[in-house]
N, C-alpha and C positions, 0 to 999 in steps of 0.2 A: 503492499498499500504505500503512494506516495506521500511526502509531507504535507501538499495540500488537501488531500485527501483527510489525513490526520487531523491538520488545521479545523476542516468543515466541520468533521464531525462534532471535534471538543467545542466549536462556537455554539452548534446546536444546542450541544448536553447542557453547556453552561449557562445558556439563556434561558433554556426551560427550567434547569434547577434554580436559577437566580431568581425566576417569577415565584416560584413554590417557596423557597426561602424567604422572599420578599414578604409574601402575604401570611406564612407564618408568624416572621417576626413583629410585622405590624401587630397583629393579633394578641401577640404575647407582650408588648409593649408595657411594663409596668407604672401603673398611676403614680406620680410623683407627687408627696405632700411636702409643702415646704416646712423645715424645723428652725429651731431657734438657732443650732449649730450652724446651718448654713449649707449642709448635704444636699437636701432637697432643691434648694436655690440653685446651686452649681449643676444637677443632674435636670432638673426642669428647663434650665436656660439651652442645654444642648439638645432635650427634646425637642422643644418647641424650633430650635435652629432647623432640625433635621425635618420636620413635618412641613416648614415653609418651602426650604429648596425640594423636598421630596415631593410635594405637591405640584411644583414648577415643573420638577423634570418629568413625571410622568404626564403632563399635560404638553409638554413638548413633545415627548414620545408618541403621543396619539396623533399630533398634528404633523410629525414626520419633519420639522423644522431640525436640522442636524445641526446647525450652528447653535440653537438654544440647547440641544440635546448635549453637545460637547461642553459648551459654557456650565450649564446645570451639573454636569459628570465631574466638571474641575472644582466647581465650589463643594460638592460632596466630598469629594477626596479632602480639599483643604480643611472641612469640617472633622473629617476623619483624622486627619494628624494632628489637629487641635486636640480632641478627645484622646487621642492615644498618648499626649503628653500629660494630661491631667492625669489621667490613668496610671502613667509610672509614677509621678508626683506622689499620689494617694497612696500607691503600693508601698514607697518608702516610708511614709507617714507611718503606715499600718506595719511594717517591718519594727520601727521604731517605736512604735505604741506596744508592741507584744515584748518587746526586749524590757523595756522599764517597767511594764506591768509584774513580770517575772522577777525582776528585782526588788519590786516593792513587795510582792506577795512573800518571796522568801525572806526578805528582812522582816516582814509581820510575823511570819512564822517561827523566828528566832526565839521572840518572846512569848510564843504559847507553851503552855503545859502541858506535858506529856510524858506518858511513861515511857521507861527507857525501850529502847528499839534494839532487838537482836540483829544485828547487821548480817551477821554471816545466814540466819535462819530468812531473812527478807530475799536476800539477794539467790540465796537456792531457790525460793519459790517464785521470784521474777524470772531467772533464767530457766526455769522450766517453761513457764508461758512462753517466754521468748523463741525458744526452739522446739514449740509444740507442733509447728508446721512441717509438713514436708515438702512445701513450696519454698525453695531457696529464696525467691522474691520477696515472699511476705517476711521471711526472717529477717533479710536485710533490712527492710522496710522498720521491723520492728527494734532492729539495732540502732538505725538511724534516730529512731525514736527515745531511745535510751539516752543517746549522747545529746541530744536536745534537751533532755530532762533532767541534766546536771550541769551545774556551772563546770565549766573547763578548768582543769587544775593543772596548767602546765605553763612553762616559761613563754615569753614571745617569741625566742628564738626558735623553740622546739614547735611551735604554732607555725612560724615561716617555714621552717623546714617541711613540714609535714604538707604543707600547701606546694610547697617547690617541687616536693616529690612528684606529685600528683599533676602539675603542669608539665613536668618533663615527660610525661606519657604520651603527650600530644606531638612531642618532636618528630618530624618526619612524616605526618601524616597529611594525605593528600590534599584535604581541604580542611580552611582554618574555621570553618564554622562551629565545628565542635569547642575548640578551644576557648571562640568569644561567646559560646552559650554557655559553658563551664566558669568562665570569669564573670559573666552577667549574674548568675546563681551565688557566686559567693560575694559580691558586691551589693547583690539585692537584700542576701542574709544578714549584713552588717549594716541596712539601711542607709548605703553612702549613696549620696546624690550623683548623676551623671554630670559631668562639665557640660553635656551637650543639652540639658536640660533646657527647654523654651522659657524665657523671661515671663510671658503669658501664663504658661501652665503654673509657674511659682507663683504667680500673683494670685490666680484662682483658687488656689490651694492654701493662700498665706492665712486664712482663718483658722487653719488646723493648728497653728504654732502656739496661740494662748491657749489652746486646750489640752495640748501636752505638757506645757510648760510649768503647772505644779508639779507634773510628775518627774520632770527634768531636775526642778528645784529639790524635790524630794531625795532623788537618787544623789545628786550630788553634793547634798549636806553631808553626806560621808568622807568627804575629802577635806582633809585635814585644814587646808587653807581656805576653805570656800567661805565667803560672805553671807551666804543663804542662811535663813533662820533655821536651826536644826529642828526637824518634826521627830518629837520623840514619843507620842503616844500611838497606840495601835489603832484607837479610832480614827486618828487622821491620818494613818497609814492606809488603812481600809477605806476612807471615803475617798482618796485620792484613786486609789487602785480602781475603786468600783466606777468613778466618773470616767477613768481612763477605758475601762471596757465597754462603756456605753461608746465612747468615742471610737474605740475599734471596731464595733458594732456597725457603727454609723459609716464608717471607710468601708467596711465588705458591703455593704447594701449599695452604696453609691457607685464602687466599682462594678458591682453586678449590673445596676441601670445602666451606666455608659457603655458595658458591653452588648445588654441589648440594643441599646441604638447602634453601636457600631455594626452590628451582625445586619442590620436593616440597612444602613448605609453601604456596605459592602456588596449587599445584594442589589441594590439598585444600580450603583456605581458599575458593576459586570453589566448589569444589561444597557447601561447607556454606553459603555465604550463597546460591547460587541453589535450595537444598533449600527455603527457605522461600518461594519465589516461588511465585503463582499464575498457570496451573495448574501444580503441581510438575513440574518438566522428566523427572523419573525416569519419570513416566508414559509418554511417548513415546520414552524412551533408545533407543538403538541398540544402545548398546554396555554399559551397566551391568550387566547379566545377565553378560556375557563376562568382564568385566576385574574388578567387586569381589570375586569369589573369589580372584583373582590378588594383588589389592591386598592383603588379609587375611593371603594366605599369606607372601607378599613382606615385609609388615612383621613377622610372626612370625620369618621366617629371620633379618630383620635384627636384631631383638633379641635373637638367639641361641637362639631356641628350636628344637628339633629338629620334623622336622616328614617324613610320609612322602614318599621322593623322588618316587615315581612318581605322586601325587596333586599334588605341587607342578608337575611338568613338565606336567601334563594340564592345571592350570587356567593356567600361565603360557604355553601354546601357545596357548590360545584368546585371552589376552588380546593375544599378536602376531599372530594372526591378525586380529582387530579393529582392530588398528593398521593394516595393510596395506590392509585395504578402507576406513577411514573418515577416513583422517589427512588425506589429499590435499583431497578436498572439504570437509570442515570448516574447511580453513584458508583456501579459497577463500572459502567464505559468510562466515566470522568478518571477512576482511578488507574485504568487499564491506560488510556490514550495518552495521560497527561505525562508520563514517564517516556511515551514513545515520543512525543512530539519533543519534550526538552534536552532529551538523547541527541536527536537530530538537529537541534538547535545549538546546542554544544559544540557541533564539528563545524559551524560556519564561521566565517569571518563575522566582526562586527557591524558593519554596513548591511550584509544578508541578513542578520538575525534581527535587525531592527523591524523588519515587516512582522515579526510575529510578536513584538511588545505587548499589543492589546491583548490577545489571547492570553498570553503567560501571566498578564496583569489581572486579568479576569480569574486564571486559575489561583492565584496566590488569595486574591479576594474572596474566593471560593473555598479557602482552607478552612481547617476547623479552629485555628487561632483566631480571634476577632482583630487580633493588632499584630497580625504577621506582615512583616516587610513587604511592600509591594515592588520592591528592586530585587533583580537578579545579579548578585556579582559572582563572577567565574570564581570555579575553586581554585584557591591559591594554597602552596603547600606550604606547612608549618616548619618556619626554619629555626635553629639553636638559637638566632638572635632575636627571633620572634618571642620565643618561649620565655627567654630571658628578659626582655621588654616588658612581658605581662608582669612575671616574678616582680620587676624594681617596681613598676607600677603600683600593683596589688600592696607591697610592702609600705609604699609611701602613703598611699591611701587609707591603710590601717594603722598607720604610726598616728596619723591626723586625727583617726576615728577616737583611737585610744586615749590621745594627747588630753589631760584634765578631767579624765574620767575616775572614779572609784573602781578598786579591784572587781567588785561584785558586778558591777556594767561590763566590763572588759571580760570577766569571764563569761558572762551571758553572752557577747558578742561572738566571743570565741565558738562558744558551744553551737550556736547556730549556724555559724560558718561550717565547723566541722561536720554538722549533720548533713551539710551539703557535699561531702566528699563520698565517694564509693567508698563502703565499708573496708576498713583498713585491717582489722583484726583477722589472725590467721587461724585462730580458734575459739573454741568455746572458752577455753580457760583464759585466755586474755580479756574477753568479755566479761568474764566474772572478777578477773582484777581490777577492770576498770569501774565497774560498778562498786565492788568494793572500798577501793581510792576514794571514789566518789563522796560515797557516803560516810567514810568515816573522816573527810574533810570537813563536814559538816559542824558548826558550829554549837548546836544544841539538838536533843532529841526532838524538837518542836519542827525545827528544821529538816533533819533527817525522815521524820514522819511527813511533812510536804512533799519532799522529793519522791519519796515511796509511792505516795497517793498521786502525783502528778505521771510517774511511770505507769502505774497501772491503768490510769486513766487512757493512756497512749496504746496500751497493749489489748 
């Protein structure tokens, strides 16, 4: 089969699947209520922008004005970029919030009255649960949960050496994407802000700083030279941790709302991109006649406009029937043909490959990741110099991250980062020793009891 035949099949498949996804996405858009913290206001703003741009683009698609379709698609893709930047910042705040809350809860647990903890018995029981599955993947996930449950008790040099050891495993790989993803996970776990973060995204999420500041102050009060008023009572710590828990829940909700909006944008932008292809995929579409009326009605309803209930139900039922009929075969075809097309494109020079940018951009818009990058970068081998550069940059960023932080926070950050590494224990005995060391390092039985409870919940 020629590359042009593959391209035409994919265009038709992406086009039909995009209409199905768009209808389902709009139907499932969450209702967003403004709140005092500002999460609802943030999400509702993007929701309104999508509905305005989405209705304009769908009207242009009906009219066939290709210039309007192109302009509307570009606006949607710009909105997608803005939302992705905000979601990135929210993710960083969420990571910081979880780290801070863990420190506060452990600190609170130090003062709790608790009976003596038999460390050996607890570890024996936990170890049995950890290795109770025959599935190595499940066991590895449980071990990673164990690492995250305990503050890391190692020197900075040991911490850096362990990360460097795993970075070196990427040396010589044909594609640097794996290395980039690994570094991203480590930075995200430590709540390190990207240097490339958009200023607009920082501004739109700045309302979170005052929400997290009381917890930052409470954690930093443990630093000897801190001028922050020391919070002594368990009640004060509990109140701050509870408020931080509510903030973290608000961040989770906001990220989910932004992801729902972005999935709608992805589908409609893919339709806009593909509508300019030759031959026009609409001409041979199996679903557009059944789904487009539903999309128009769903957009109107989401924007708050009243509609005839019986007519709305009629058009959405047709869309549901199309979903049941075409979703599975389209999914299979897309998965098969996308790899074949990309393999052919990789053999081309840059100029020849440009002709296939729209269809491959549509492929990325149709991926399972709402915020997937739309740019294809050629595979670049990982060199020793690249690995060394990543190591040095990470060490610099971690040094900055640890600067001025109390030991409790540093240990919490280390634990979160170590939990992102592939399991480094060689056998069950090493896992047991790590747990014993961690529990024996707790300051009181209350803190030990808290750590055990946290790990039990993870298992």
